[in-house]
C-alpha positions in Angstrom: 46.3 3.3 91.2 47.4 5.3 89.8 45.9 4.9 86.8 42.2 5.2 88.4 43.6 8.4 90.6 46.0 10.2 87.8 47.6 13.5 90.0 48.1 16.4 88.2 51.7 16.6 87.2 50.2 14.0 84.8 47.1 14.6 84.2 48.1 18.4 83.1 50.8 16.2 80.3 48.2 14.8 78.7 46.1 17.7 78.2 49.1 19.8 76.8 49.6 17.3 75.1 46.1 16.7 73.3 46.6 20.4 73.2 48.9 20.1 71.2 47.9 17.6 69.4 44.6 19.1 68.7 46.2 22.0 67.1 48.5 20.1 65.0 45.3 17.9 63.9 43.3 21.1 63.6 45.9 23.3 61.2 47.1 20.2 58.8 43.8 16.9 59.7 40.7 18.4 59.6 40.7 21.0 56.8 42.2 19.3 54.6 40.2 15.8 56.2 36.8 18.6 55.8 37.9 19.7 53.1 38.2 16.1 51.5 34.2 15.7 53.0 32.4 19.5 51.1 34.4 17.8 47.3 33.3 14.5 48.3 29.7 16.0 49.3 29.5 18.4 46.4 30.8 15.2 43.6 27.8 13.4 46.0 25.2 16.0 44.9 26.5 17.2 41.3 25.7 13.1 40.9 22.6 13.3 42.3 21.1 16.1 40.3 22.9 14.5 36.6 20.6 11.7 37.8 17.9 13.6 38.2 18.6 15.6 35.4 18.7 11.8 33.8 15.4 10.0 34.8 14.3 13.1 34.1 15.4 12.8 30.8 14.7 9.0 30.6 11.3 9.6 31.5 10.8 12.4 28.2 12.5 10.3 25.8 10.5 7.5 27.2 6.9 9.7 26.2 9.7 10.7 23.1 9.1 6.6 22.4 5.9 6.5 23.6 4.8 9.4 21.8 6.8 8.2 17.9 5.2 4.3 17.9 1.4 7.0 18.8 2.6 8.5 15.6 4.0 5.1 13.9 1.0 3.3 14.7 -0.7 5.5 13.6 0.2 5.6 10.5 0.4 2.4 10.0 -3.0 2.2 9.5 -3.1 4.8 7.0 -0.4 3.3 5.4 -2.7 -0.1 5.5 -6.1 3.0 4.8 -4.4 3.7 1.9 -3.6 0.8 0.7 -6.4 -0.9 0.8 -8.4 2.5 -1.3 -5.5 1.4 -3.5 -6.4 -2.5 -4.3 -10.3 -1.6 -4.3 -9.3 1.0 -7.1 -6.7 -1.1 -9.2 -9.6 -3.9 -8.7 -12.5 -2.4 -9.9 -10.3 -0.3 -12.9 -9.9 -4.1 -13.3 -13.2 -4.7 -13.2 -13.9 -1.9 -16.1 -11.0 -2.4 -17.9 -12.4 -5.8 -18.9 -15.9 -5.3 -18.7 -15.1 -2.4 -21.2 -12.9 -5.1 -23.3 -16.0 -7.1 -23.1 -18.0 -5.5 -24.6 -15.6 -4.3 -28.0 -15.4 -8.0 -27.8 -18.9 -8.1 -28.3 -19.3 -5.4 -30.1 -15.9 -6.7 -32.6 -17.9 -10.7 -33.1 -21.4 -9.3 -33.8 -20.0 -7.5 -36.7 -18.3 -10.0 -37.7 -22.0 -12.4 -37.6 -22.9 -9.8 -39.6 -20.7 -9.8 -41.8 -21.0 -13.7 -42.1 -24.3 -13.0 -42.4 -25.0 -10.5 -44.9 -21.9 -13.1 -46.8 -24.7 -16.9 -46.5 -27.7 -14.6 -47.2 -26.0 -13.3 -50.5 -24.4 -16.0 -51.3 -28.3 -18.1 -50.5 -29.3 -15.4 -52.6 -26.2 -16.3 -55.4 -27.4 -20.1 -54.9 -31.3 -19.4 -55.7 -30.5 -16.2 -58.7 -28.7 -19.8 -59.7 -31.2 -22.9 -58.8 -33.8 -20.9 -60.5 -31.7 -20.1 -64.1 -31.9 -24.2 -63.4 -34.8 -24.5 -63.4 -36.3 -21.5 -65.7 -34.0 -23.3 -68.1 -35.4 -26.7 -67.5 -38.8 -25.1 -67.8 -38.0 -23.7 -70.9 -36.4 -26.6 -72.3 -39.8 -28.4 -71.8 -41.5 -26.3 -72.9 -39.8 -25.6 -75.5 -39.0 -29.1 -77.1 -41.5 -28.8 -80.2 -41.4 -26.6 -83.3 -45.6 -24.9 -82.5 -44.8 -24.6 -78.6 -41.8 -22.4 -79.6 -43.9 -20.4 -81.4 -46.9 -20.0 -79.7 -43.8 -18.5 -77.1 -42.5 -16.1 -79.0 -45.5 -14.3 -80.7 -47.4 -15.0 -77.0 -43.9 -12.2 -76.1 -44.4 -9.9 -78.8 -48.3 -9.7 -78.7 -47.3 -8.4 -74.4 -44.5 -6.3 -76.5 -47.3 -4.8 -78.8 -49.8 -4.1 -75.9 -47.4 -3.2 -73.0 
């Protein structure tokens, strides 16, 4: 029963012991424990601040990445557009060069055709002149085959010369 209803002496020594323990704990344990808790709280707060800052930086980086991606897409679109324009320009230049080359070839061909045509005409004229001489020779041989025809022809030529 002594434990259920303690006597005054036991109670007194328990209070004194408890007070001494509290004073010792206060002097040697609570300050270091409270300091440790404050330090821990400060570290936790610091880590939370770092985490918030990192989260904010991450959001800014993501926003920056989105901007960079958008700029890259725009740049890619511009490059593709420039490439298509360059391709069209090169094709048009090639077509123009082909037209010019074709015109040059046609002019050269026309000049060659004209030259050959003139050569052919000259050749034909020479052949006609040769044929004409042969025909005239044959006609004159036939016309002047006997002496009387030769004399008559010479007299007609002489008469034409004096008349003119």
